[in-house]
C-alpha positions in Angstrom: 5.4 72.7 -45.2 6.0 69.7 -47.4 8.1 68.2 -44.5 5.2 68.6 -42.0 2.8 67.1 -44.5 5.1 64.1 -45.0 5.5 63.6 -41.3 1.7 63.8 -40.8 1.2 61.2 -43.5 3.8 58.9 -41.9 2.1 59.2 -38.5 -1.4 58.5 -39.9 0.0 55.5 -41.8 1.7 54.2 -38.7 -1.5 54.7 -36.7 -3.5 52.8 -39.2 -0.9 50.0 -39.2 -1.0 49.9 -35.4 -4.8 49.8 -35.4 -4.8 46.7 -37.6 -4.5 44.4 -34.7 -7.0 43.1 -32.2 -7.6 40.7 -29.3 -9.0 37.2 -29.3 -9.9 36.0 -25.9 -12.4 33.6 -24.3 -13.1 30.8 -21.9 -13.1 27.0 -22.5 -15.7 24.9 -20.7 -16.7 21.3 -20.3 -20.0 20.6 -22.2 -21.4 18.2 -19.6 -20.8 20.2 -16.4 -20.0 23.7 -17.6 -16.7 23.6 -15.6 -13.7 25.5 -16.9 -10.9 23.5 -18.6 -7.5 24.3 -17.1 -4.4 24.5 -19.3 -6.1 23.7 -22.6 -4.0 24.4 -25.7 -5.3 27.4 -27.8 -3.9 28.2 -31.2 -4.6 30.0 -34.4 -4.3 27.5 -37.3 -1.5 28.2 -39.8 0.1 30.8 -37.5 2.7 30.7 -34.7 0.2 32.3 -32.3 -1.0 30.3 -29.4 -1.5 30.2 -25.6 -3.0 28.1 -22.7 -6.0 28.6 -20.6 -5.4 29.6 -16.9 -7.0 28.0 -13.9 -10.3 29.7 -14.7 -10.3 28.4 -18.3 -9.6 31.9 -19.6 -7.2 32.8 -22.5 -6.2 35.9 -24.3 -4.3 36.5 -27.5 -3.4 40.2 -28.0 -2.0 42.2 -30.9 -3.3 39.7 -33.4 -3.4 41.1 -37.0 -6.9 41.6 -38.3 -8.3 38.9 -40.5 -10.1 35.6 -40.5 -8.7 32.7 -38.5 -9.5 29.2 -37.4 -9.3 29.0 -33.6 -8.5 25.5 -32.3 -8.8 24.2 -28.8 -7.3 20.9 -27.7 -7.0 19.0 -24.4 -6.3 15.5 -23.5 -9.5 13.5 -23.1 -11.7 15.9 -25.2 -12.5 16.2 -28.8 -10.7 19.0 -30.5 -12.8 22.1 -31.2 -12.3 24.5 -34.2 -14.2 27.7 -34.7 -14.0 30.1 -37.6 -13.6 33.7 -36.4 -13.1 37.2 -38.0 -11.1 39.8 -36.1 -11.6 43.5 -36.8 -9.0 46.2 -36.1 -8.8 47.4 -32.5 -11.6 44.9 -31.7 -11.9 42.3 -29.0 -13.4 39.1 -30.2 -14.7 36.9 -27.3 -15.2 33.2 -27.9 -16.9 30.8 -25.6 -15.6 27.4 -26.4 -17.3 24.2 -25.3 -15.4 20.9 -25.4 -16.9 17.5 -25.4 -15.3 14.6 -23.4 -13.9 11.9 -25.7 -14.8 8.4 -24.9 -11.7 7.2 -26.8 -8.5 7.2 -24.7 -6.1 9.7 -26.4 -2.9 7.9 -25.7 -1.2 9.4 -28.8 -1.3 13.0 -27.5 2.3 13.9 -26.7 2.2 17.5 -25.5 0.1 18.5 -22.6 -1.1 22.0 -21.7 1.0 21.8 -18.5 4.2 21.2 -20.6 3.4 24.2 -22.9 2.8 26.3 -19.8 6.2 25.2 -18.4 7.8 26.7 -21.6 6.0 30.0 -21.5 6.1 30.7 -17.7 8.9 30.8 -15.2 7.2 28.8 -12.4 10.3 28.1 -10.4 9.5 25.9 -7.3 5.8 25.9 -8.4 3.9 22.6 -8.5 0.3 22.6 -9.7 -1.7 19.7 -8.1 -5.1 18.5 -9.5 -7.8 16.3 -7.9 -6.8 13.5 -10.3 -3.3 13.5 -8.9 -4.5 13.6 -5.3 -6.8 10.6 -6.0 -3.9 8.7 -7.5 -2.4 8.4 -4.0 -3.3 5.3 -1.8 -6.3 6.5 0.2 -5.4 6.3 3.9 -8.6 5.5 5.7 -10.4 5.0 2.3 -10.3 8.8 1.6 -7.8 10.7 -0.7 -6.8 14.0 0.9 -4.5 16.9 0.3 -2.8 16.3 3.6 -1.6 12.9 2.3 -0.5 14.2 -1.1 1.4 17.4 -0.2 4.2 15.5 1.7 5.1 13.5 -1.4 6.1 16.8 -3.1 9.8 17.6 -3.1 11.0 19.8 -0.3 7.9 19.2 2.0 8.3 17.3 5.3 5.5 16.2 7.6 6.3 15.9 11.3 4.0 12.9 11.9 0.6 11.2 11.9 -0.6 12.8 15.1 -0.6 16.6 15.3 1.5 16.6 12.1 2.3 19.9 10.4 4.0 20.7 7.1 7.5 22.1 6.9 8.4 23.5 3.5 12.0 23.9 2.5 13.2 24.8 6.0 10.2 27.0 6.9 8.0 26.3 9.9 4.2 26.1 9.5 3.6 29.7 10.4 5.9 30.8 7.6 3.6 29.1 5.0 0.6 31.0 3.7 -2.4 28.8 3.1 -5.1 30.3 0.9 -8.6 28.9 0.2 -10.3 30.9 -2.6 -8.1 33.9 -1.5 -9.0 33.5 2.2 -6.3 32.9 4.7 -6.6 29.6 6.6 -4.6 29.6 9.8 -4.8 25.8 10.7 -5.5 23.7 7.6 -4.7 20.3 9.1 -6.7 18.2 11.6 -5.1 16.7 14.7 -4.7 13.4 13.0 -2.3 14.4 10.3 -3.9 12.2 7.6 -6.7 14.7 6.9 -7.0 18.4 6.1 -10.0 20.7 6.3 -10.2 20.8 2.4 -12.4 18.4 0.5 -10.7 16.9 -2.5 -14.0 16.7 -4.5 -14.3 20.5 -4.4 -10.8 21.3 -5.5 -10.2 22.8 -8.9 -6.4 23.4 -8.6 -3.7 23.7 -6.0 -0.5 25.8 -6.6 2.3 24.9 -4.2 5.1 27.5 -4.2 7.9 26.1 -2.1 10.1 29.2 -2.5 11.1 32.1 -4.8 7.4 33.1 -5.3 6.8 36.4 -7.0 5.3 39.7 -5.9 1.6 38.8 -6.0 2.1 36.8 -2.7 3.3 38.4 0.5 3.1 38.3 4.3 5.0 35.0 4.6 8.7 34.2 4.4 8.8 30.5 3.3 6.1 29.2 1.1 2.5 29.5 -0.3 -0.2 26.9 -0.9 -3.0 28.5 -3.0 -6.1 26.3 -3.2 -9.0 27.2 -5.5 -12.3 25.4 -5.5 -14.5 24.7 -8.4 -18.0 25.8 -9.2 -21.0 23.6 -8.9 -22.4 21.7 -11.8 -24.2 24.1 -14.1 -26.2 21.5 -16.1 -27.7 19.1 -13.6 -28.0 18.1 -9.9 -25.6 15.6 -8.6 -23.3 14.7 -5.8 -21.8 11.9 -3.8 -21.9 10.1 -0.4 -19.1 8.1 1.0 -18.2 6.2 4.2 -15.1 4.5 5.7 -14.0 3.6 9.2 -12.4 7.0 9.5 -15.1 9.4 8.3 -18.3 10.0 6.3 -18.9 12.7 3.8 -21.5 14.1 1.4 -21.5 16.5 -1.5 -24.4 18.0 -3.4 -24.2 20.4 -6.4 -26.3 21.7 -9.2 -27.8 24.6 -11.1 -29.9 27.3 -9.4 -30.2 28.8 -12.9 -29.2 26.3 -15.5 -26.5 27.2 -18.0 -27.9 29.1 -21.0 -26.2 27.7 -24.1 -26.7 30.9 -26.0 -25.5 33.5 -23.5 -23.3 31.3 -21.2 -25.0 32.7 -18.1 -25.6 30.4 -15.1 -26.0 30.2 -11.3 -24.8 27.1 -9.5 -24.1 25.9 -6.0 -21.8 23.4 -4.3 -22.0 22.2 -0.7 -20.0 19.6 1.1 -19.8 18.1 4.6 -17.7 15.5 6.4 -17.5 14.1 9.9 -15.1 11.8 11.5 -15.9 9.0 13.9 -12.5 7.4 14.3 -12.6 8.0 18.0 -15.6 5.6 18.1 -14.6 3.0 15.5 -10.9 2.7 16.5 -11.7 1.0 19.8 -13.4 -1.7 17.9 -11.4 -2.0 14.7 -8.0 -0.7 15.8 -7.6 -1.4 19.5 -3.9 -2.2 19.0 -3.3 1.3 17.5 -3.8 3.1 20.8 -0.5 3.2 22.6 -1.7 3.6 26.1 1.8 4.2 27.3 1.7 7.4 25.3 -1.1 8.7 27.5 -0.1 7.1 30.7 3.5 8.0 31.0 3.1 11.4 29.4 0.5 12.1 32.1 2.4 10.5 34.8 -0.5 8.1 35.4 0.3 4.4 35.0 -3.3 3.3 35.7 -4.2 4.3 32.2 -2.2 1.4 30.8 -5.1 -0.9 31.3 -7.7 1.1 29.4 -8.7 -1.1 26.5 -11.3 1.1 24.9 -9.5 4.4 24.8 -9.5 4.7 21.0 -7.8 7.2 18.8 -9.1 10.5 20.3 -9.5 12.5 17.0 -12.8 14.2 16.0 -13.6 16.8 13.3 -16.5 18.2 11.3 -16.1 20.3 8.2 -18.6 22.3 6.1 -18.0 24.3 2.9 -20.4 25.9 0.6 -20.2 28.0 -2.6 -22.6 29.8 -5.0 -21.3 30.9 -8.4 -22.7 33.5 -10.8 -21.1 33.1 -14.2 -21.6 35.6 -17.0 -21.4 34.9 -20.7 -18.4 37.2 -21.2 -16.1 35.4 -18.8 -17.0 37.5 -15.7 -18.1 35.7 -12.6 -18.8 36.1 -8.9 -18.3 33.4 -6.2 -19.8 33.6 -2.7 -18.4 31.0 -0.3 -18.4 30.1 3.4 -16.8 27.5 5.7 -16.8 26.1 9.2 -14.1 23.6 10.3 -14.0 22.1 13.8 -11.5 19.8 15.4 -11.3 18.2 18.9 -8.5 16.2 20.3 -9.3 14.7 23.7 -5.9 13.6 25.0 -6.9 11.6 28.1 -5.0 12.7 31.2 -2.9 15.3 29.3 -5.1 17.9 27.5 -8.2 18.6 25.5 -7.8 20.8 22.5 -10.7 22.4 20.6 -10.4 24.7 17.6 -12.7 26.2 15.0 -12.0 27.8 11.7 -15.0 29.7 10.3 -15.5 32.5 7.7 -16.7 33.4 4.3 -16.2 35.9 1.5 -16.6 36.7 -2.2 -14.3 36.4 -5.2 -15.0 38.0 -8.5 -13.5 38.2 -12.0 -14.5 41.1 -14.3 -13.7 40.8 -18.0 -14.6 44.2 -19.5 -15.9 43.8 -23.1 -13.8 46.7 -24.5 -10.6 46.5 -22.5 -7.5 44.4 -22.5 -7.3 44.6 -18.7 -8.9 41.8 -16.6 -9.8 42.5 -13.0 -10.2 40.1 -10.1 -10.7 40.6 -6.4 -11.4 39.0 -3.0 -13.2 40.2 0.1 -13.1 37.7 3.0 -13.5 37.3 6.7 -12.2 34.4 8.8 -12.0 33.5 12.5 -9.7 31.0 14.1 -10.3 30.1 17.8 -8.4 27.4 19.8 -8.5 26.4 23.4 -6.4 23.9 25.3 -7.0 22.7 28.8 -3.9 21.2 30.2 -3.6 18.6 32.9 -1.5 21.0 34.9 -4.4 23.4 35.1 -2.7 26.0 32.8 -5.2 26.8 30.0 -4.1 28.2 26.7 -6.3 30.4 24.4 -5.7 31.9 21.0 -8.0 33.7 18.6 -7.3 35.4 15.3 -10.0 37.4 13.4 -8.8 38.2 9.8 -10.2 40.7 7.3 -8.9 40.7 3.7 -9.6 42.8 0.7 -7.6 42.4 -2.5 -7.9 43.8 -6.0 -5.7 42.6 -9.0 -5.4 43.8 -12.6 -3.9 41.9 -15.5 -3.0 43.2 -18.9 -2.4 40.5 -21.6 0.0 41.3 -24.4 1.1 39.1 -27.3 4.2 37.8 -25.6 3.9 39.6 -22.3 1.7 40.0 -19.3 1.6 42.9 -16.8 0.0 42.4 -13.3 -0.5 44.8 -10.5 -2.7 44.9 -7.5 -3.4 46.0 -3.9 -4.2 44.1 -0.7 -5.5 45.1 2.7 -5.2 42.7 5.6 -6.4 43.4 9.2 -6.3 40.9 12.0 -7.2 40.9 15.7 -5.2 38.6 18.0 -6.1 37.5 21.5 -3.6 35.1 23.1 -3.0 34.1 26.6 -1.1 31.3 28.4 1.0 30.7 31.6 4.4 29.1 31.2 5.9 26.4 33.4 7.3 29.0 35.8 3.8 30.4 36.3 4.6 33.6 34.4 1.5 34.7 32.4 1.7 36.0 28.9 -1.1 37.8 27.1 -1.5 39.8 23.9 -4.5 41.6 22.6 -3.8 43.5 19.4 -5.3 44.7 16.2 -3.0 45.3 13.3 -3.3 46.2 9.6 -1.1 45.5 6.6 -1.3 47.3 3.3 0.5 46.0 0.2 0.8 46.8 -3.4 2.7 45.0 -6.2 3.7 45.1 -9.8 4.8 42.1 -11.9 5.8 41.8 -15.5 6.4 38.7 -17.7 8.0 39.0 -21.1 8.9 36.2 -23.5 11.9 37.2 -25.7 12.4 34.3 -28.0 13.6 31.4 -25.9 14.0 33.6 -22.8 11.2 34.4 -20.3 11.8 37.1 -17.6 9.5 37.7 -14.7 10.5 40.6 -12.5 8.3 41.9 -9.7 8.3 44.4 -6.8 6.2 44.3 -3.7 5.6 47.2 -1.2 4.3 45.9 2.2 3.5 48.3 5.0 3.1 47.0 8.5 1.0 49.6 10.4 1.6 48.3 13.9 5.4 48.4 13.2 5.3 51.6 11.2 7.5 49.8 8.8 7.5 49.7 5.0 9.1 46.6 3.5 10.3 46.9 -0.1 10.7 43.5 -1.6 12.1 42.9 -5.1 11.4 39.6 -6.7 12.7 38.1 -9.9 12.3 35.0 -12.0 13.9 33.8 -15.3 13.6 30.8 -17.6 15.6 29.9 -20.7 14.3 27.3 -23.1 17.6 26.0 -24.4 15.7 23.5 -26.6 12.1 22.3 -26.8 13.0 19.8 -24.1 15.6 21.5 -21.9 14.8 24.5 -19.7 17.0 26.4 -17.2 15.5 28.6 -14.6 16.1 30.8 -11.5 14.2 32.9 -9.0 14.7 34.8 -5.8 13.6 37.7 -3.7 13.1 39.3 -0.3 10.3 38.3 2.0 8.8 39.5 5.3 6.0 38.7 7.7 4.4 40.0 11.0 2.6 36.8 12.1 4.1 34.7 14.9 3.1 31.2 16.0 2.9 30.0 19.6 4.4 26.7 18.5 8.1 26.5 19.2 10.4 25.0 16.5 11.9 23.0 19.3 8.6 21.1 19.9 8.4 17.5 18.5 4.6 17.7 18.5 2.2 20.3 19.6 -1.6 20.1 19.2 -2.1 23.7 20.3 -1.4 25.9 17.3 -2.0 29.6 18.2 -1.1 32.8 16.6 -0.3 36.4 17.6 0.9 39.6 15.9 4.5 40.6 15.9 5.9 42.4 19.0 5.6 46.2 19.4 8.2 46.4 22.1 12.0 46.6 21.6 13.7 43.5 20.2 17.3 42.4 20.7 19.6 40.5 18.3 20.2 36.9 19.3 21.8 36.5 22.7 22.9 40.2 22.8 22.0 43.6 24.2 22.1 45.1 20.8 18.7 46.2 19.5 17.3 45.0 16.2 16.7 47.5 13.5 13.0 46.4 13.1 10.5 43.9 14.5 9.7 42.1 11.3 10.6 38.5 10.4 12.6 38.4 7.2 14.1 36.0 4.7 15.7 35.9 1.3 15.5 33.1 -1.3 17.8 32.0 -4.1 16.7 29.1 -6.4 18.1 27.7 -9.6 17.0 24.7 -11.6 16.8 22.7 -14.8 13.8 20.9 -16.4 14.4 18.1 -18.9 11.7 16.4 -20.9 13.3 13.0 -21.2 10.7 11.9 -23.6 7.0 12.7 -24.4 5.9 11.2 -21.1 8.7 11.8 -18.7 10.0 15.0 -17.1 13.0 15.5 -14.7 13.2 18.5 -12.5 16.3 19.5 -10.4 16.2 22.5 -8.1 19.0 23.6 -5.7 17.9 26.3 -3.3 19.0 28.5 -0.4 16.8 30.3 2.1 18.4 32.7 4.5 16.2 33.6 7.5 17.8 36.9 8.6 15.4 37.5 11.5 13.0 35.0 13.2 10.9 35.9 16.2 9.3 33.6 18.8 7.8 33.8 22.2 10.1 33.6 25.2 8.5 30.6 26.8 11.3 30.3 29.3 10.6 33.7 30.8 11.6 33.7 34.5 10.5 37.1 35.6 7.9 39.6 34.6 10.5 42.1 33.4 12.1 39.6 31.0 11.4 40.2 27.3 8.3 38.5 25.9 10.0 37.7 22.6 13.4 36.4 21.4 15.1 36.4 18.0 17.1 33.9 16.0 18.5 33.6 12.5 18.7 30.5 10.3 19.2 29.0 6.9 17.9 26.2 4.8 19.6 24.8 1.7 19.6 21.7 -0.4 18.5 20.2 -3.7 15.1 18.7 -4.8 14.8 16.2 -7.6 11.6 14.9 -9.1 10.9 12.5 -11.9 7.4 12.3 -13.3 6.0 9.7 -15.8 2.5 9.7 -17.2 1.3 7.5 -20.0 -1.9 5.6 -20.7 -2.5 3.4 -17.7 0.6 4.4 -15.7 1.3 7.3 -13.4 4.6 7.4 -11.5 6.2 10.1 -9.3 9.6 9.8 -7.7 11.2 12.5 -5.6 14.4 12.9 -3.5 15.3 15.8 -1.3 18.7 16.5 0.3 18.4 19.3 2.8 19.9 21.0 5.8 18.1 23.4 8.1 19.6 25.1 11.1 19.0 28.0 13.5 21.4 30.3 15.4 20.2 31.6 18.8 23.4 33.6 19.4 24.8 30.8 21.6 25.0 28.0 19.2 24.0 26.9 15.7 21.8 23.8 15.9 19.6 21.8 13.5 15.9 22.2 13.8 13.7 19.3 14.9 12.3 19.0 11.4 15.8 18.8 9.7 15.3 15.7 7.7 18.5 15.4 5.6 17.3 12.7 3.2 13.7 12.2 2.1 12.5 9.9 -0.7 8.9 9.5 -2.0 7.8 7.0 -4.6 4.3 6.9 -6.0 3.0 4.4 -8.6 -0.5 4.1 -9.9 -1.7 1.6 -12.5 -5.2 1.5 -14.1 -6.3 -1.7 -15.7 -9.3 -3.7 -16.8 -12.0 -2.8 -19.3 -12.5 1.0 -19.3 -9.9 1.1 -16.5 -12.4 0.3 -13.8 -9.6 -1.1 -11.6 -6.8 1.0 -10.1 -3.9 0.0 -7.9 -1.6 2.5 -6.0 1.5 2.2 -4.0 3.3 5.0 -2.1 6.6 4.5 -0.2 8.3 7.1 1.9 11.8 7.0 3.4 13.2 9.7 5.6 16.3 10.1 7.8 15.7 10.6 11.5 14.7 13.9 13.0 17.2 15.6 15.5 16.6 15.6 19.3 18.6 16.7 22.3 20.2 13.8 24.1 19.9 13.1 27.8 23.1 13.3 29.8 21.8 12.2 33.2 19.3 12.6 35.9 19.1 14.3 39.3 16.7 14.5 42.2 14.9 17.9 42.4 15.5 18.5 46.1 13.9 21.8 47.4 16.5 24.5 47.9 14.2 27.0 49.5 12.9 27.5 53.0 12.2 23.8 53.5 15.9 22.9 53.1 16.4 22.8 56.9 13.6 20.3 57.5 14.2 18.2 54.4 16.1 14.9 54.7 18.2 15.1 51.5 19.8 11.7 52.0 16.6 9.6 52.3 14.0 11.9 50.6 12.1 10.7 47.5 12.0 13.7 45.2 10.9 14.3 41.6 13.5 13.4 39.0 15.0 16.1 36.8 16.7 15.6 33.5 20.2 16.9 32.5 20.2 17.5 28.7 23.2 17.8 26.4 24.7 21.3 26.1 24.6 20.8 22.4 21.0 21.3 21.2 19.6 18.6 18.9 22.8 16.6 18.9 21.1 13.2 18.4 19.1 11.6 15.6 16.1 9.3 15.7 16.1 6.2 13.6 15.1 6.3 9.9 11.4 6.6 9.1 9.9 4.5 6.3 6.3 3.5 5.4 4.5 1.8 2.6 0.8 2.5 1.8 -1.3 0.6 -0.7 -4.8 0.7 -2.1 -7.0 -1.0 -4.7 -10.1 0.6 -6.2 -12.9 -0.8 -8.4 -15.5 1.3 -10.1 -19.0 0.4 -11.5 -21.1 2.7 -13.5 -24.9 2.8 -13.5 -27.0 5.0 -15.8 -25.4 8.0 -17.5 -23.9 9.6 -14.4 -24.0 7.1 -11.6 -20.9 5.5 -10.3 -19.9 3.3 -7.4 -16.4 3.1 -6.2 -15.2 0.5 -3.6 -11.7 0.7 -2.2 -9.5 -1.1 0.2 -6.4 0.4 1.6 -3.6 -0.3 4.0 -1.6 2.4 5.7 1.9 1.3 6.9 1.5 -2.0 5.1 4.5 -3.8 6.6 3.7 -2.4 10.1 7.0 -0.5 10.5 7.6 0.8 14.1 8.4 4.4 13.3 9.4 6.3 16.4 7.2 9.2 17.5 9.2 10.1 20.6 11.0 8.4 23.5 10.0 9.3 27.1 13.2 10.5 28.8 12.2 9.4 32.3 11.1 5.9 31.5 13.1 5.3 28.3 9.9 4.0 26.7 9.5 4.4 23.0 6.2 5.7 21.6 5.6 5.0 17.9 3.6 6.6 15.1 0.4 4.9 13.9 0.8 1.1 13.2 -0.7 -0.8 10.2 -4.3 0.5 9.6 -6.3 -1.5 7.0 -9.5 0.2 5.8 -12.3 -0.1 3.3 -14.5 2.6 1.8 -17.4 3.1 -0.5 -18.2 6.2 -2.6 -21.5 6.6 -4.5 -21.6 9.3 -7.1 -24.9 10.4 -8.7 
């Protein structure tokens, strides 16, 4: 009896001790706009307890012993904030922290929130990009854009200025998942590769995961670009207008219900629009930039050489809007919608039109009495593209996408547990006729259901981040089980080792062949439901899913308080790739073909940021190949060496001047060399009446048996810009900028016409000036 009594007392005592902890959580906001502050440092004074805010400005400290504390928030450019709080047992103490921008330049701050985040999270092959960093880039056409910034990141290759797409560590564009507020964007880049559909002024953060991403992401086998937009100003109405020879844009934002300083409740909106008119201004300002031989010889019409006012035939119009409902306890609801349009009128060759439209809702729910935080997304999008070719063969592709996702996060003291569910449904409607007049058509509706679990634990200097994803493809009746893993070891406060890897799958297929140098028609379709065969064999494949595995290692070194070096060797094995059989000769031939491939290399980046200077230097050494069962060959985007250097310097009183330089050097892309030519004499029923000796027939090309056995010349380009700002009133600002793209007018090869041996180059030197008025 005494033993039972003693055990009961011990259990009661243990329970009381366990109960003597609680949770401190909250959000950190900017006082002037009400916007969340990302990666702010949060700590409890005189304790080792601390954390950082996430990309919603949210933080959570769990299992904190009861008592009274001083909660301190710090962030570069803001006055430090201290609040005295009392934490009761088993309680959740929510704090809404408002920070005031500091007019004094805090050049003595040595540790940023991002560096603290690097020590506590694995984040292998993850780069977080902010609007400030995008704007540090020389503004091509007078406008900073995500499409210009992403190619300077290590491991990312752009195929060119016209019809350019992004290739991330050996993956083709369809293998990259592009998200906007949780909504899938199927074609994020306009036909002129300098501009994306995203407006820089609306961006809150961009996470670029070039490989080894964990279980919360799925449905793609190479990379993820996750873009989140900000809320509108919660305190006042404002916006901007801008114009340059390339485009004009406008943004307006403000409160529908002004931020209540007592409760933290608010309703705000944000709306932006931009429209290009380069097709009209280029004939006047850049008549030399239109290479008429590009159109003439590609179309087989030499009369086009004399057209002086052809212009650069790129047009686009983008709209994006958002309404945000923010609660005082950290919960919020965002409603958003978008419409992006692009037209490329390629005289004598083709006209391409596409539209991206859709909308949805994203919410964050922070229960007042639970350590679990919920967030979710419901979205609809539609992508429609049509191409009318000069040969009379139209192409059409449409994708209608439905997404519903729900995520749960539990915050511990030194750990975090995430799990969630995702439903994706998409309709595809695709049709085209190949060069052999064989039609191809697919109309399909498929669904994907996924669930994942992910756990992060900090054990002293070691951080582990295992995950597991279950992805079910209904049209394939296939469950893909995909383990993921990440690890980081903080050897010292300034030296970190890391690794990550996992299995990945996807069902989406692109109409663009990896053998195309440039292709303005970017269509999509679901994976095949008929039998597939292994590359160049009669052996059937075990499934009809595209698959890959990643293995990545790395080291991060803080060389000093302002400089960080990152080195990451990686390997991606593409165990099954599926593409359309565009060389189908007969109706009974298979519609799809398979390949395997691999991509490996090492990425190095050196980042320096201090006071007036920002510098970013990257080098990538890579090799990408494919195996079609007949031969192993490099892909057309296999750029072995790629160097990017970015330098920005702010000067003058209050840094009203800013100068930027960006230089890119890349080794030449592969191409298949020409071995000879022949006359395409008819070998059918007309052979008896055809004079083979004197006839004038079309010329055919004999290509090398070894695919992509040649290399184009090296690519290099220097861009520069100079900006000047003037302020008026409390919030008014005028920014004037001048920029030059391809400053020393390098003739970078676009392609060489095989029949005429004429070389067509990328865009030449393009000077520009722009004006932005903020109010």
